[in-house]
Steps between C-alpha positions, in 0.01 A plus 500: 500500500450577874818583685561243771701518823672164559722363775694188384727274701718194453586261784781652708837333425651345814819680601728200561580374151538592134230563243470209258310464173218322674435816694522702179191332357293703749689829486515508121133404477408782740730755335343432161150556645603822672671632190182422302286690743731799494505498119122514513529823699397356835652607834665175594745441787723192515583451870733245653751454788750261652345234721742562786387307805505143637733233636677431160613862486625484857692180443649611167625822661648303787674269254650796316598680822288813427181649636168407347451862400830499311409174325162639396658823366769307306251253352254777411765681297590176315134433425441847365809476278378175347140618467628806315700275268175348388329845461269432793399847606349554846342827603612419853713220642514525879557248782274333755750594770383865493324749727208517257447123504540481881236768542248323279574155647434628852195690378350187343588289801330752736183493284493120506562484874244765587234334284560164665672332208818407689502206738772329700550128519784260577663339201735211461797595285804327364819595682855426378688373806834546336436861388291561817227693316143461379488412130301701251283295267742536207786361709327167539475249218338161475236299314170670412217356712253550212667352190809332639746716302840491666720795600225757541492815716340506841201713397405409145561242228644620168363193322133490608460856635353390833577693821543341839653529842873415524402244765307309233815459290621137471863439602578864579858622518669830567641669189765663718652189656318202333408381850151386596336800673350490849146618574468787750203707606470884482213743514426667168268763357248399235298703249144365483493450122198272527289799612547656157364216288192697384712811431740293289218320312347838411835634387567189290167535322550869433849468354591367155732224634622240256267190511781272616567739791133506595491119484792480741339755735176298503700195602648689793156638601357149487775368733452800731730787568750468781599777733845632420798509732642852465774488771847354531730448800830676547769491368349648187571788263187703455257730683433434865132454594441806724299336780665155499863494623722244328263474202544624143264543214528207258668613176192396302295759691728796422608391153171574313451805717830603345302586184325769695817604681677557165198680357488725810869578449426583134202717590704695752769565241241609243282708733201262456237420762572129578218450749238642263622294205528170682189527718241735355573560132256318272734555206815314607522144369749263666641196319745237629716271282606190694616140445267207564708397804385809696143517372359396838659799675384753236145378442404420858719653772573823314145610407380393846768721665406793279131460566550475876697823513305719261729492197403458136481134386691379189333560165654169391780254575674377186654158564762340273681165489866404531780497249667182382826506296535251215197316637646457849443665835759766567788321675865575563589134482347470153650825376158663452524758776582826331549820699419840359867585521610191304245572230599868471867405463424281196178595321281799410234570771251629241505162335385336825226758538379416149521124551310514830234723337464247219428225761300681772120484517257578782484148635706354787666234285877474506704625204821350362817670390639275229838654409477348153147640443608829657782538247283410207203719598703812576700471174194421292259753651698797625783498245349312204158665508477823706845658467522373142214736391683811618836395361353407159335842455735745676785460254279594201357798687842634593663438161216620278303753705750648750327317786166677457168310492269554204173693492288187445498123547454237233232290681298699754266204569793285615619781726148536646499124572812557710336792681173314564688208653546708815168380632598132521857586609374730776263233625781246500720724709222594741411130558870407525472277194839612374548193285190602303641852462826358360310273258300797367800729474713237326212429265504871404879479461442214256256720309757782485778274378266342243407845379867592451568167329207556263594864423873422460631852564850391393361450147296824503816693604671402175244696299548877560150567358340312787646717776157607629385137520819402681446782748146389573601135550792584728289750699231228535765255634641752752153595628406134548829448681414800720164353601656165583753682717222673693325161557823340622616785722363360829702182430813656345545848651875524426477375141202724422688791658755457217213491251368833644842657437491367144150644447579827683214441739572556868241277664265276299176423678176338387334833418762533222352205313255713308780737392646463149821706513547564126771729355704455819877489513633202684846398615744247374403142582730343759544155645199413719587153620726209410424144414559251780810301417534149637832592659319733741259229605789253539685750714200531731462128528878467565470755778218298656696180466810657660291638786343157550844330506614750766186427697566126474861560614375681803252226577767232470740683733311355794594144387832312517608215276578147619864585437470796735337278763776244476753767603334530841663289774214410736654332804381352827670682786507475880481814712797481740484850649260794504483842660282808471648795311512810718330812362296289259129425541498196265846345460651193668861405417518127428793261456430206266672163467491418127686170531818610327518849654325747726325823388355803671166637391273776626131400510210740561314271740537677837166505677387183333771269639696512821875442478490196726243310287715545187804307627556159331204562270536376141406750226528533123733771372648643183869418545649667193347847533755779446608632842334835575646768726240623744509761774548227765741272313528281192217265412623192314173331407125497544268288712172412323172599666137528405250777558159363598326809637581827672625317814850460368724248324530125525834324460513221247660175616567151362335180615644303790825318408647773282856593592695825463666528160235299307415653164129593455372389161 
């Protein structure tokens, strides 16, 4: 088998929120493939990083009162902790907010600009008048212009997969303030993606993309490729565009380049020639694992950028679907949104790796995590079939033969069947048909358990004259168990690590399949994994329910009940006196006639109203507000006003005929 040199990436996790089990579909899928390649003896590097730029990062940091850099560092550490909990093993996990990434981003931009692939043009953008900032695509939601699906992002539809301009969105609203955004014009930089149509068509034909991915690409080619806006206006957290003051590189430009930035960081630490590997080497293969929601970026923009700047193009882009839980889209309100942390606190991570592997194929179809099926499959397969083989044989070996394997097996043809299954298993791993691998391996486990049932070593052990036969049968069982462990190691690295200790083998790899370690002393068999008990699943679901109730409580905090509303004494009042408050830019001190008494209030309306025009004016006020001590005196109520725009406030008043003291109802 030729030794390969492989660079593998997963989509970079965004550094403003937790890892959830929907994310883990991709990282577990990738980790299994990387472990398979390494077990084959290939030089395989799993490279990833924190996706650290963009408006959401900036706003989240502002909300938490910390710098964006601090937020990214904190989130990166949390992500790595949870990835490690699921045995996801990166060779390098860097950040897009790095010197390496900045260097490559500017290098690629310079190449694009110098070759005439950057153009400037004015664009109309949505602007949030309340937040006073331009809105990124993902901070606008509305109805998809293609299929009519409601509540979709400003750049793409999760339901039909179409991409569009935010301006095409029907009924747009700002995610930040829920207000309808304004349209403002700004000059932006565009990458001429359309100029690379032929390059991309040639790349598509030369790469073994999944047929469904090719079909989608052909749809996009038929529509025609649109030039890509690669700039954003300040304020923005990211890399400044060197020759365009006030402009920043769009996060989706520097995020995929982050693959190269992280690989460059890895190469520098290992003393490897990054530029040679990523530009000139004919040996390096580069594979990307991504979700179907970002397929457009990775199969069009990304290879075009690489081609334009002299980098190696991807060897393939492996696209997967989404995860549903109990047949439903992941949702906090439905209790189907499970974070990595919540899972780790309740259930075994290796069980989820196994369950995902049993469901994952090479297509982009969604997979479902049914907690009932998950419990049944893990208990039936891992415990009832695989682990059962080792536990059934190990006791006899330890009790009767001092833990030493025999010098021969009872059925060499059956053992050879296990060994020869590597071909179909290897092909399944290579093509990411993990569910096929699991079917084959569990079929072999059935064969092994059937063999033990047929031979009945518990009966043979009762006849001292059949000691040699017992030794052969038990040795056969342990060696079949060993082969199954090798086949499952990419999926279950921690569990198989325990098997390796039992077998006294330091690192099982696929070249060990042909070995038949007879006459070998092995260790005492220990607990490898536990059955899933319903209580653990119930605890997880209770955690989700509790978190959802807390979320609902927070959502309802913004509302008051009708009983609360009835407590408010809305009253018509007449302004009988008013004067400006010295040393205050906004306040006017107002005396109100409430009919049965007078009250003093301080209103922030200076500049909007002159004192003289307020006298004898009727207003609506809250008459039973708890008096509040202010710097300039005690305010005994509140005058109601409305905010229409940024020009100031507008006092609310009753219709003609209303008198001071009237109750507003």
